PyMOL Python script that loads the backbone (N, CA, C, O; Angstrom):
from pymol import cmd

cmd.read_pdbstr("""\
ATOM      1  N   UNK A   1     -60.875 -94.918 121.500  1.00  0.00           N
ATOM      2  CA  UNK A   1     -62.248 -95.102 121.144  1.00  0.00           C
ATOM      3  C   UNK A   1     -62.650 -96.565 121.451  1.00  0.00           C
ATOM      4  O   UNK A   1     -63.716 -96.819 122.012  1.00  0.00           O
ATOM      5  N   UNK A   2     -61.812 -97.478 121.087  1.00  0.00           N
ATOM      6  CA  UNK A   2     -62.101 -98.906 121.278  1.00  0.00           C
ATOM      7  C   UNK A   2     -62.250 -99.239 122.767  1.00  0.00           C
ATOM      8  O   UNK A   2     -63.167 -99.961 123.157  1.00  0.00           O
ATOM      9  N   UNK A   3     -61.337 -98.706 123.600  1.00  0.00           N
ATOM     10  CA  UNK A   3     -61.396 -98.940 125.039  1.00  0.00           C
ATOM     11  C   UNK A   3     -62.663 -98.405 125.662  1.00  0.00           C
ATOM     12  O   UNK A   3     -63.277 -99.063 126.502  1.00  0.00           O
ATOM     13  N   UNK A   4     -63.058 -97.205 125.252  1.00  0.00           N
ATOM     14  CA  UNK A   4     -64.271 -96.638 125.769  1.00  0.00           C
ATOM     15  C   UNK A   4     -65.508 -97.470 125.355  1.00  0.00           C
ATOM     16  O   UNK A   4     -66.436 -97.628 126.148  1.00  0.00           O
ATOM     17  N   UNK A   5     -65.520 -97.975 124.174  1.00  0.00           N
ATOM     18  CA  UNK A   5     -66.606 -98.822 123.717  1.00  0.00           C
ATOM     19  C   UNK A   5     -66.695-100.108 124.521  1.00  0.00           C
ATOM     20  O   UNK A   5     -67.789-100.545 124.877  1.00  0.00           O
ATOM     21  N   UNK A   6     -65.532-100.726 124.811  1.00  0.00           N
ATOM     22  CA  UNK A   6     -65.523-101.945 125.583  1.00  0.00           C
ATOM     23  C   UNK A   6     -66.002-101.662 127.039  1.00  0.00           C
ATOM     24  O   UNK A   6     -66.724-102.473 127.617  1.00  0.00           O
ATOM     25  N   UNK A   7     -65.605-100.539 127.607  1.00  0.00           N
ATOM     26  CA  UNK A   7     -66.057-100.175 128.951  1.00  0.00           C
ATOM     27  C   UNK A   7     -67.614-100.022 128.938  1.00  0.00           C
ATOM     28  O   UNK A   7     -68.311-100.551 129.804  1.00  0.00           O
ATOM     29  N   UNK A   8     -68.112 -99.290 127.940  1.00  0.00           N
ATOM     30  CA  UNK A   8     -69.549 -99.020 127.886  1.00  0.00           C
ATOM     31  C   UNK A   8     -70.362-100.322 127.788  1.00  0.00           C
ATOM     32  O   UNK A   8     -71.354-100.509 128.493  1.00  0.00           O
ATOM     33  N   UNK A   9     -69.914-101.208 126.901  1.00  0.00           N
ATOM     34  CA  UNK A   9     -70.598-102.486 126.753  1.00  0.00           C
ATOM     35  C   UNK A   9     -70.566-103.310 128.004  1.00  0.00           C
ATOM     36  O   UNK A   9     -71.524-104.030 128.288  1.00  0.00           O
ATOM     37  N   UNK A  10     -69.478-103.230 128.779  1.00  0.00           N
ATOM     38  CA  UNK A  10     -69.380-103.961 130.025  1.00  0.00           C
ATOM     39  C   UNK A  10     -70.201-103.405 131.114  1.00  0.00           C
ATOM     40  O   UNK A  10     -70.589-104.131 132.030  1.00  0.00           O
ATOM     41  N   UNK A  11     -70.493-102.111 131.054  1.00  0.00           N
ATOM     42  CA  UNK A  11     -71.225-101.438 132.143  1.00  0.00           C
ATOM     43  C   UNK A  11     -72.748-101.400 131.931  1.00  0.00           C
ATOM     44  O   UNK A  11     -73.484-100.949 132.809  1.00  0.00           O
ATOM     45  N   UNK A  12     -73.225-101.879 130.754  1.00  0.00           N
ATOM     46  CA  UNK A  12     -74.645-101.801 130.464  1.00  0.00           C
ATOM     47  C   UNK A  12     -75.146-103.114 129.926  1.00  0.00           C
ATOM     48  O   UNK A  12     -74.433-103.828 129.220  1.00  0.00           O
ATOM     49  N   UNK A  13     -76.377-103.427 130.264  1.00  0.00           N
ATOM     50  CA  UNK A  13     -77.103-104.584 129.638  1.00  0.00           C
ATOM     51  C   UNK A  13     -77.956-103.953 128.568  1.00  0.00           C
ATOM     52  O   UNK A  13     -78.704-103.014 128.840  1.00  0.00           O
ATOM     53  N   UNK A  14     -77.852-104.465 127.329  1.00  0.00           N
ATOM     54  CA  UNK A  14     -78.547-103.927 126.192  1.00  0.00           C
ATOM     55  C   UNK A  14     -79.759-104.819 125.913  1.00  0.00           C
ATOM     56  O   UNK A  14     -79.611-106.002 125.604  1.00  0.00           O
ATOM     57  N   UNK A  15     -80.965-104.235 126.025  1.00  0.00           N
ATOM     58  CA  UNK A  15     -82.177-105.010 125.782  1.00  0.00           C
ATOM     59  C   UNK A  15     -82.621-104.866 124.293  1.00  0.00           C
ATOM     60  O   UNK A  15     -83.184-105.793 123.710  1.00  0.00           O
ATOM     61  N   UNK A  16     -82.350-103.678 123.707  1.00  0.00           N
ATOM     62  CA  UNK A  16     -82.675-103.481 122.312  1.00  0.00           C
ATOM     63  C   UNK A  16     -81.852-102.263 121.829  1.00  0.00           C
ATOM     64  O   UNK A  16     -81.597-101.329 122.588  1.00  0.00           O
ATOM     65  N   UNK A  17     -81.454-102.305 120.570  1.00  0.00           N
ATOM     66  CA  UNK A  17     -80.663-101.209 120.015  1.00  0.00           C
ATOM     67  C   UNK A  17     -80.942-101.128 118.518  1.00  0.00           C
ATOM     68  O   UNK A  17     -81.091-102.131 117.820  1.00  0.00           O
ATOM     69  N   UNK A  18     -81.002 -99.890 118.070  1.00  0.00           N
ATOM     70  CA  UNK A  18     -81.238 -99.639 116.644  1.00  0.00           C
ATOM     71  C   UNK A  18     -80.295 -98.503 116.237  1.00  0.00           C
ATOM     72  O   UNK A  18     -80.112 -97.538 116.978  1.00  0.00           O
ATOM     73  N   UNK A  19     -79.712 -98.632 115.071  1.00  0.00           N
ATOM     74  CA  UNK A  19     -78.853 -97.535 114.540  1.00  0.00           C
ATOM     75  C   UNK A  19     -79.362 -97.164 113.142  1.00  0.00           C
ATOM     76  O   UNK A  19     -79.764 -98.014 112.347  1.00  0.00           O
ATOM     77  N   UNK A  20     -79.323 -95.844 112.885  1.00  0.00           N
ATOM     78  CA  UNK A  20     -79.761 -95.293 111.615  1.00  0.00           C
ATOM     79  C   UNK A  20     -78.597 -94.522 111.016  1.00  0.00           C
ATOM     80  O   UNK A  20     -77.982 -93.693 111.687  1.00  0.00           O
ATOM     81  N   UNK A  21     -78.304 -94.789 109.789  1.00  0.00           N
ATOM     82  CA  UNK A  21     -77.200 -94.099 109.105  1.00  0.00           C
ATOM     83  C   UNK A  21     -76.265 -95.088 108.515  1.00  0.00           C
ATOM     84  O   UNK A  21     -76.609 -96.263 108.387  1.00  0.00           O
ATOM     85  N   UNK A  22     -75.078 -94.654 108.145  1.00  0.00           N
ATOM     86  CA  UNK A  22     -74.453 -93.406 108.479  1.00  0.00           C
ATOM     87  C   UNK A  22     -74.901 -92.279 107.560  1.00  0.00           C
ATOM     88  O   UNK A  22     -75.359 -92.482 106.436  1.00  0.00           O
ATOM     89  N   UNK A  23     -74.741 -91.085 108.107  1.00  0.00           N
ATOM     90  CA  UNK A  23     -75.033 -89.856 107.347  1.00  0.00           C
ATOM     91  C   UNK A  23     -73.705 -89.121 107.131  1.00  0.00           C
ATOM     92  O   UNK A  23     -73.224 -88.455 108.048  1.00  0.00           O
ATOM     93  N   UNK A  24     -73.104 -89.226 105.944  1.00  0.00           N
ATOM     94  CA  UNK A  24     -71.797 -88.601 105.714  1.00  0.00           C
ATOM     95  C   UNK A  24     -71.841 -87.070 105.784  1.00  0.00           C
ATOM     96  O   UNK A  24     -72.842 -86.451 105.421  1.00  0.00           O
ATOM     97  N   UNK A  25     -70.754 -86.475 106.251  1.00  0.00           N
ATOM     98  CA  UNK A  25     -70.627 -85.032 106.341  1.00  0.00           C
ATOM     99  C   UNK A  25     -69.185 -84.682 105.928  1.00  0.00           C
ATOM    100  O   UNK A  25     -68.271 -84.710 106.753  1.00  0.00           O
ATOM    101  N   UNK A  26     -69.005 -84.363 104.683  1.00  0.00           N
ATOM    102  CA  UNK A  26     -67.649 -84.060 104.194  1.00  0.00           C
ATOM    103  C   UNK A  26     -66.896 -85.379 104.005  1.00  0.00           C
ATOM    104  O   UNK A  26     -67.475 -86.465 103.999  1.00  0.00           O
ATOM    105  N   UNK A  27     -65.576 -85.232 103.850  1.00  0.00           N
ATOM    106  CA  UNK A  27     -64.747 -86.408 103.584  1.00  0.00           C
ATOM    107  C   UNK A  27     -64.282 -87.124 104.855  1.00  0.00           C
ATOM    108  O   UNK A  27     -63.817 -88.262 104.783  1.00  0.00           O
ATOM    109  N   UNK A  28     -64.399 -86.483 105.998  1.00  0.00           N
ATOM    110  CA  UNK A  28     -63.814 -87.097 107.202  1.00  0.00           C
ATOM    111  C   UNK A  28     -64.765 -87.246 108.391  1.00  0.00           C
ATOM    112  O   UNK A  28     -64.316 -87.533 109.501  1.00  0.00           O
ATOM    113  N   UNK A  29     -66.091 -87.054 108.175  1.00  0.00           N
ATOM    114  CA  UNK A  29     -66.986 -87.141 109.282  1.00  0.00           C
ATOM    115  C   UNK A  29     -68.293 -87.804 108.850  1.00  0.00           C
ATOM    116  O   UNK A  29     -68.711 -87.704 107.697  1.00  0.00           O
ATOM    117  N   UNK A  30     -68.931 -88.491 109.821  1.00  0.00           N
ATOM    118  CA  UNK A  30     -70.260 -89.066 109.574  1.00  0.00           C
ATOM    119  C   UNK A  30     -71.007 -89.101 110.885  1.00  0.00           C
ATOM    120  O   UNK A  30     -70.404 -89.075 111.958  1.00  0.00           O
ATOM    121  N   UNK A  31     -72.350 -89.162 110.793  1.00  0.00           N
ATOM    122  CA  UNK A  31     -73.187 -89.221 111.995  1.00  0.00           C
ATOM    123  C   UNK A  31     -74.049 -90.522 111.906  1.00  0.00           C
ATOM    124  O   UNK A  31     -74.381 -91.022 110.831  1.00  0.00           O
ATOM    125  N   UNK A  32     -74.382 -91.024 113.131  1.00  0.00           N
ATOM    126  CA  UNK A  32     -75.266 -92.155 113.268  1.00  0.00           C
ATOM    127  C   UNK A  32     -76.267 -91.838 114.356  1.00  0.00           C
ATOM    128  O   UNK A  32     -75.891 -91.257 115.374  1.00  0.00           O
ATOM    129  N   UNK A  33     -77.523 -92.196 114.182  1.00  0.00           N
ATOM    130  CA  UNK A  33     -78.549 -92.025 115.211  1.00  0.00           C
ATOM    131  C   UNK A  33     -78.705 -93.382 115.918  1.00  0.00           C
ATOM    132  O   UNK A  33     -78.974 -94.402 115.283  1.00  0.00           O
ATOM    133  N   UNK A  34     -78.532 -93.366 117.235  1.00  0.00           N
ATOM    134  CA  UNK A  34     -78.698 -94.571 118.033  1.00  0.00           C
ATOM    135  C   UNK A  34     -79.905 -94.472 118.935  1.00  0.00           C
ATOM    136  O   UNK A  34     -80.105 -93.450 119.591  1.00  0.00           O
ATOM    137  N   UNK A  35     -80.711 -95.512 118.978  1.00  0.00           N
ATOM    138  CA  UNK A  35     -81.902 -95.616 119.817  1.00  0.00           C
ATOM    139  C   UNK A  35     -81.773 -96.902 120.599  1.00  0.00           C
ATOM    140  O   UNK A  35     -81.793 -97.988 120.021  1.00  0.00           O
ATOM    141  N   UNK A  36     -81.636 -96.785 121.966  1.00  0.00           N
ATOM    142  CA  UNK A  36     -81.340 -97.926 122.767  1.00  0.00           C
ATOM    143  C   UNK A  36     -82.220 -98.059 124.020  1.00  0.00           C
ATOM    144  O   UNK A  36     -82.681 -97.071 124.591  1.00  0.00           O
ATOM    145  N   UNK A  37     -82.431 -99.312 124.420  1.00  0.00           N
ATOM    146  CA  UNK A  37     -83.093 -99.607 125.640  1.00  0.00           C
ATOM    147  C   UNK A  37     -82.051-100.397 126.474  1.00  0.00           C
ATOM    148  O   UNK A  37     -81.712-101.531 126.134  1.00  0.00           O
ATOM    149  N   UNK A  38     -81.550 -99.781 127.569  1.00  0.00           N
ATOM    150  CA  UNK A  38     -80.417-100.327 128.285  1.00  0.00           C
ATOM    151  C   UNK A  38     -80.685-100.295 129.813  1.00  0.00           C
ATOM    152  O   UNK A  38     -81.542 -99.560 130.303  1.00  0.00           O
ATOM    153  N   UNK A  39     -79.935-101.100 130.506  1.00  0.00           N
ATOM    154  CA  UNK A  39     -79.869-101.046 131.978  1.00  0.00           C
ATOM    155  C   UNK A  39     -78.440-100.860 132.420  1.00  0.00           C
ATOM    156  O   UNK A  39     -77.554-101.613 132.014  1.00  0.00           O
ATOM    157  N   UNK A  40     -78.209 -99.859 133.250  1.00  0.00           N
ATOM    158  CA  UNK A  40     -76.888 -99.649 133.862  1.00  0.00           C
ATOM    159  C   UNK A  40     -76.697-100.755 134.874  1.00  0.00           C
ATOM    160  O   UNK A  40     -77.488-100.883 135.808  1.00  0.00           O
ATOM    161  N   UNK A  41     -75.659-101.559 134.705  1.00  0.00           N
ATOM    162  CA  UNK A  41     -75.429-102.711 135.587  1.00  0.00           C
ATOM    163  C   UNK A  41     -75.196-102.349 137.024  1.00  0.00           C
ATOM    164  O   UNK A  41     -75.645-103.071 137.915  1.00  0.00           O
ATOM    165  N   UNK A  42     -74.512-101.258 137.286  1.00  0.00           N
ATOM    166  CA  UNK A  42     -74.193-100.812 138.645  1.00  0.00           C
ATOM    167  C   UNK A  42     -75.433-100.336 139.359  1.00  0.00           C
ATOM    168  O   UNK A  42     -75.715-100.799 140.465  1.00  0.00           O
ATOM    169  N   UNK A  43     -76.198 -99.410 138.757  1.00  0.00           N
ATOM    170  CA  UNK A  43     -77.341 -98.823 139.426  1.00  0.00           C
ATOM    171  C   UNK A  43     -78.617 -99.593 139.222  1.00  0.00           C
ATOM    172  O   UNK A  43     -79.595 -99.347 139.927  1.00  0.00           O
ATOM    173  N   UNK A  44     -78.646-100.523 138.278  1.00  0.00           N
ATOM    174  CA  UNK A  44     -79.814-101.282 137.893  1.00  0.00           C
ATOM    175  C   UNK A  44     -80.920-100.438 137.279  1.00  0.00           C
ATOM    176  O   UNK A  44     -82.056-100.894 137.149  1.00  0.00           O
ATOM    177  N   UNK A  45     -80.583 -99.191 136.897  1.00  0.00           N
ATOM    178  CA  UNK A  45     -81.550 -98.270 136.308  1.00  0.00           C
ATOM    179  C   UNK A  45     -81.722 -98.575 134.810  1.00  0.00           C
ATOM    180  O   UNK A  45     -80.755 -98.567 134.047  1.00  0.00           O
ATOM    181  N   UNK A  46     -82.949 -98.839 134.417  1.00  0.00           N
ATOM    182  CA  UNK A  46     -83.278 -99.105 133.015  1.00  0.00           C
ATOM    183  C   UNK A  46     -83.696 -97.792 132.346  1.00  0.00           C
ATOM    184  O   UNK A  46     -84.439 -97.008 132.937  1.00  0.00           O
ATOM    185  N   UNK A  47     -83.236 -97.552 131.146  1.00  0.00           N
ATOM    186  CA  UNK A  47     -83.558 -96.300 130.476  1.00  0.00           C
ATOM    187  C   UNK A  47     -83.652 -96.468 128.982  1.00  0.00           C
ATOM    188  O   UNK A  47     -83.032 -97.375 128.426  1.00  0.00           O
ATOM    189  N   UNK A  48     -84.406 -95.625 128.319  1.00  0.00           N
ATOM    190  CA  UNK A  48     -84.441 -95.511 126.889  1.00  0.00           C
ATOM    191  C   UNK A  48     -83.604 -94.328 126.537  1.00  0.00           C
ATOM    192  O   UNK A  48     -83.742 -93.264 127.141  1.00  0.00           O
ATOM    193  N   UNK A  49     -82.718 -94.491 125.552  1.00  0.00           N
ATOM    194  CA  UNK A  49     -81.767 -93.454 125.248  1.00  0.00           C
ATOM    195  C   UNK A  49     -81.704 -93.267 123.734  1.00  0.00           C
ATOM    196  O   UNK A  49     -81.606 -94.243 122.990  1.00  0.00           O
ATOM    197  N   UNK A  50     -81.759 -92.054 123.290  1.00  0.00           N
ATOM    198  CA  UNK A  50     -81.584 -91.707 121.878  1.00  0.00           C
ATOM    199  C   UNK A  50     -80.462 -90.701 121.767  1.00  0.00           C
ATOM    200  O   UNK A  50     -80.480 -89.683 122.460  1.00  0.00           O
ATOM    201  N   UNK A  51     -79.478 -90.960 120.908  1.00  0.00           N
ATOM    202  CA  UNK A  51     -78.361 -90.025 120.772  1.00  0.00           C
ATOM    203  C   UNK A  51     -77.870 -89.988 119.316  1.00  0.00           C
ATOM    204  O   UNK A  51     -78.085 -90.907 118.527  1.00  0.00           O
ATOM    205  N   UNK A  52     -77.219 -88.905 119.021  1.00  0.00           N
ATOM    206  CA  UNK A  52     -76.544 -88.790 117.702  1.00  0.00           C
ATOM    207  C   UNK A  52     -75.087 -88.841 117.951  1.00  0.00           C
ATOM    208  O   UNK A  52     -74.555 -88.054 118.734  1.00  0.00           O
ATOM    209  N   UNK A  53     -74.412 -89.767 117.291  1.00  0.00           N
ATOM    210  CA  UNK A  53     -72.938 -89.858 117.378  1.00  0.00           C
ATOM    211  C   UNK A  53     -72.374 -89.245 116.123  1.00  0.00           C
ATOM    212  O   UNK A  53     -72.795 -89.571 115.014  1.00  0.00           O
ATOM    213  N   UNK A  54     -71.394 -88.333 116.308  1.00  0.00           N
ATOM    214  CA  UNK A  54     -70.661 -87.767 115.170  1.00  0.00           C
ATOM    215  C   UNK A  54     -69.250 -88.281 115.282  1.00  0.00           C
ATOM    216  O   UNK A  54     -68.600 -88.127 116.315  1.00  0.00           O
ATOM    217  N   UNK A  55     -68.776 -88.898 114.208  1.00  0.00           N
ATOM    218  CA  UNK A  55     -67.480 -89.556 114.202  1.00  0.00           C
ATOM    219  C   UNK A  55     -66.534 -88.904 113.184  1.00  0.00           C
ATOM    220  O   UNK A  55     -66.941 -88.631 112.055  1.00  0.00           O
ATOM    221  N   UNK A  56     -65.298 -88.655 113.567  1.00  0.00           N
ATOM    222  CA  UNK A  56     -64.271 -88.091 112.734  1.00  0.00           C
ATOM    223  C   UNK A  56     -63.314 -89.250 112.340  1.00  0.00           C
ATOM    224  O   UNK A  56     -62.905 -90.047 113.185  1.00  0.00           O
ATOM    225  N   UNK A  57     -62.988 -89.314 111.093  1.00  0.00           N
ATOM    226  CA  UNK A  57     -62.129 -90.412 110.590  1.00  0.00           C
ATOM    227  C   UNK A  57     -60.875 -89.819 109.967  1.00  0.00           C
ATOM    228  O   UNK A  57     -60.915 -88.834 109.230  1.00  0.00           O
ATOM    229  N   UNK A  58     -59.746 -90.469 110.300  1.00  0.00           N
ATOM    230  CA  UNK A  58     -58.461 -90.163 109.654  1.00  0.00           C
ATOM    231  C   UNK A  58     -57.892 -91.478 109.198  1.00  0.00           C
ATOM    232  O   UNK A  58     -57.758 -92.417 109.982  1.00  0.00           O
ATOM    233  N   UNK A  59     -57.550 -91.546 107.894  1.00  0.00           N
ATOM    234  CA  UNK A  59     -57.158 -92.834 107.351  1.00  0.00           C
ATOM    235  C   UNK A  59     -58.338 -93.787 107.379  1.00  0.00           C
ATOM    236  O   UNK A  59     -59.405 -93.486 106.843  1.00  0.00           O
ATOM    237  N   UNK A  60     -58.142 -94.932 108.003  1.00  0.00           N
ATOM    238  CA  UNK A  60     -59.263 -95.881 108.143  1.00  0.00           C
ATOM    239  C   UNK A  60     -59.674 -96.090 109.554  1.00  0.00           C
ATOM    240  O   UNK A  60     -60.246 -97.128 109.887  1.00  0.00           O
ATOM    241  N   UNK A  61     -59.388 -95.095 110.435  1.00  0.00           N
ATOM    242  CA  UNK A  61     -59.684 -95.180 111.876  1.00  0.00           C
ATOM    243  C   UNK A  61     -60.567 -94.015 112.372  1.00  0.00           C
ATOM    244  O   UNK A  61     -60.420 -92.869 111.947  1.00  0.00           O
ATOM    245  N   UNK A  62     -61.454 -94.348 113.255  1.00  0.00           N
ATOM    246  CA  UNK A  62     -62.218 -93.280 113.938  1.00  0.00           C
ATOM    247  C   UNK A  62     -61.330 -92.672 114.982  1.00  0.00           C
ATOM    248  O   UNK A  62     -60.843 -93.364 115.876  1.00  0.00           O
ATOM    249  N   UNK A  63     -61.110 -91.354 114.874  1.00  0.00           N
ATOM    250  CA  UNK A  63     -60.173 -90.695 115.795  1.00  0.00           C
ATOM    251  C   UNK A  63     -60.865 -89.823 116.816  1.00  0.00           C
ATOM    252  O   UNK A  63     -60.243 -89.375 117.779  1.00  0.00           O
ATOM    253  N   UNK A  64     -62.159 -89.577 116.613  1.00  0.00           N
ATOM    254  CA  UNK A  64     -62.916 -88.719 117.558  1.00  0.00           C
ATOM    255  C   UNK A  64     -64.403 -89.111 117.503  1.00  0.00           C
ATOM    256  O   UNK A  64     -64.959 -89.380 116.438  1.00  0.00           O
ATOM    257  N   UNK A  65     -65.029 -89.133 118.710  1.00  0.00           N
ATOM    258  CA  UNK A  65     -66.458 -89.361 118.793  1.00  0.00           C
ATOM    259  C   UNK A  65     -67.074 -88.231 119.590  1.00  0.00           C
ATOM    260  O   UNK A  65     -66.501 -87.779 120.581  1.00  0.00           O
ATOM    261  N   UNK A  66     -68.236 -87.772 119.162  1.00  0.00           N
ATOM    262  CA  UNK A  66     -68.996 -86.744 119.883  1.00  0.00           C
ATOM    263  C   UNK A  66     -70.436 -87.271 119.945  1.00  0.00           C
ATOM    264  O   UNK A  66     -70.951 -87.816 118.969  1.00  0.00           O
ATOM    265  N   UNK A  67     -71.066 -87.103 121.090  1.00  0.00           N
ATOM    266  CA  UNK A  67     -72.442 -87.565 121.245  1.00  0.00           C
ATOM    267  C   UNK A  67     -73.354 -86.423 121.696  1.00  0.00           C
ATOM    268  O   UNK A  67     -73.000 -85.615 122.554  1.00  0.00           O
ATOM    269  N   UNK A  68     -74.551 -86.388 121.080  1.00  0.00           N
ATOM    270  CA  UNK A  68     -75.476 -85.312 121.332  1.00  0.00           C
ATOM    271  C   UNK A  68     -76.806 -85.913 121.740  1.00  0.00           C
ATOM    272  O   UNK A  68     -77.247 -86.907 121.164  1.00  0.00           O
ATOM    273  N   UNK A  69     -77.435 -85.325 122.714  1.00  0.00           N
ATOM    274  CA  UNK A  69     -78.701 -85.795 123.272  1.00  0.00           C
ATOM    275  C   UNK A  69     -79.714 -84.680 123.273  1.00  0.00           C
ATOM    276  O   UNK A  69     -79.358 -83.501 123.288  1.00  0.00           O
ATOM    277  N   UNK A  70     -81.015 -85.065 123.256  1.00  0.00           N
ATOM    278  CA  UNK A  70     -82.044 -84.068 123.287  1.00  0.00           C
ATOM    279  C   UNK A  70     -82.078 -83.337 124.635  1.00  0.00           C
ATOM    280  O   UNK A  70     -81.943 -83.956 125.691  1.00  0.00           O
ATOM    281  N   UNK A  71     -82.252 -82.064 124.584  1.00  0.00           N
ATOM    282  CA  UNK A  71     -82.311 -81.256 125.820  1.00  0.00           C
ATOM    283  C   UNK A  71     -83.706 -81.398 126.447  1.00  0.00           C
ATOM    284  O   UNK A  71     -84.645 -81.866 125.804  1.00  0.00           O
ATOM    285  N   UNK A  72     -83.814 -80.993 127.688  1.00  0.00           N
ATOM    286  CA  UNK A  72     -85.125 -81.051 128.294  1.00  0.00           C
ATOM    287  C   UNK A  72     -85.129 -81.507 129.629  1.00  0.00           C
ATOM    288  O   UNK A  72     -86.190 -81.597 130.247  1.00  0.00           O
TER     289      UNK A  72
END
""", "prot")
cmd.dss("prot")
cmd.show_as("cartoon", "prot")
cmd.util.cbc("prot")
cmd.orient("prot")
């Protein structure tokens, strides 16, 4: 998870970001709503992105991430 996060931050320029939550779900999961304005460094494409991240926790570590986007 940490390596993927480092790659993502290196591949994008972040102009603005907002996070809402966390929203707990049971003892081992939580969700966060992310709203971002980013530019992909390789393609130079700027985009607004909204996603829901669902995180599974074991012990004190995030062991799984799932991301959901609006269809359309």
